[in-house]
C-alpha positions as CSV (number, residue, x, y, z in Angstrom):
1,M,8.2,-52.2,0.6
2,C,6.5,-49.4,-1.4
3,L,4.3,-46.8,0.2
4,V,1.7,-45.2,-2.0
5,F,-0.2,-42.1,-1.1
6,V,-3.8,-42.4,-2.4
7,C,-5.2,-39.2,-0.8
8,D,-4.1,-35.7,-1.7
9,Q,-5.4,-32.2,-0.8
10,D,-4.8,-29.2,-3.1
11,E,-5.6,-25.6,-2.2
12,R,-5.8,-22.8,-4.8
13,V,-6.4,-19.0,-4.2
14,I,-9.4,-17.9,-6.2
15,A,-9.7,-14.2,-5.2
16,R,-7.9,-11.8,-2.9
17,Q,-9.4,-8.5,-1.6
18,S,-8.7,-6.1,1.2
19,A,-10.8,-6.5,4.4
20,P,-11.8,-3.8,6.9
21,G,-9.8,-3.5,10.1
22,A,-6.1,-3.8,11.2
23,C,-3.9,-6.7,12.3
24,P,-3.9,-6.9,16.2
25,Y,-0.2,-7.9,16.1
26,C,1.5,-5.3,13.8
27,G,-1.3,-2.9,12.8
28,G,-1.1,-3.8,9.1
29,M,-3.9,-4.2,6.5
30,I,-5.9,-7.4,6.4
31,Q,-6.5,-9.4,3.2
32,A,-9.4,-11.8,2.7
33,M,-8.6,-14.7,0.4
34,D,-11.1,-17.1,-1.1
35,V,-9.4,-20.5,-1.2
36,E,-10.8,-23.5,-3.0
37,S,-9.8,-26.8,-1.4
38,Q,-9.9,-30.0,-3.4
39,L,-9.6,-33.5,-1.9
40,R,-8.6,-36.3,-4.2
41,F,-8.7,-40.0,-3.8
42,C,-6.6,-42.1,-6.3
43,F,-6.2,-39.0,-8.4
44,L,-9.9,-38.5,-8.7
45,P,-11.4,-35.3,-7.1
46,F,-14.4,-36.0,-4.9
47,Y,-14.7,-33.1,-2.5
48,F,-14.6,-29.3,-3.2
49,K,-14.9,-26.6,-0.6
50,T,-14.5,-22.9,-0.8
51,K,-13.2,-21.1,2.3
52,R,-12.4,-17.5,3.2
53,K,-9.2,-17.0,5.0
54,F,-7.8,-13.8,6.5
55,Y,-4.1,-12.8,6.5
56,C,-2.1,-9.8,7.5
57,S,-0.4,-8.2,4.5
58,V,2.6,-7.0,6.5
59,C,3.5,-9.8,9.0
60,G,1.8,-12.6,7.0
61,R,0.0,-14.1,10.0
62,R,-3.2,-16.0,9.5
63,L,-6.0,-14.3,11.5
64,V,-9.0,-16.2,12.9
65,L,-12.4,-14.6,13.4
66,Q,-14.0,-15.0,16.9
67,Y,-17.7,-14.2,17.1
């Protein structure tokens, strides 16, 4: 029996810049990263989405914005 994965998701960092504020866990600087997400079906890309993610530059934790 052979299993074939027909769906794949790839993320690539487009840009990285410093963001205002400090990490609530360690007090380090925050970096904002623009990440392009690409979803493929049978090796053909059919969905693109650009997201902004926030990370601490010292401890490496992913930070979530709460409005």
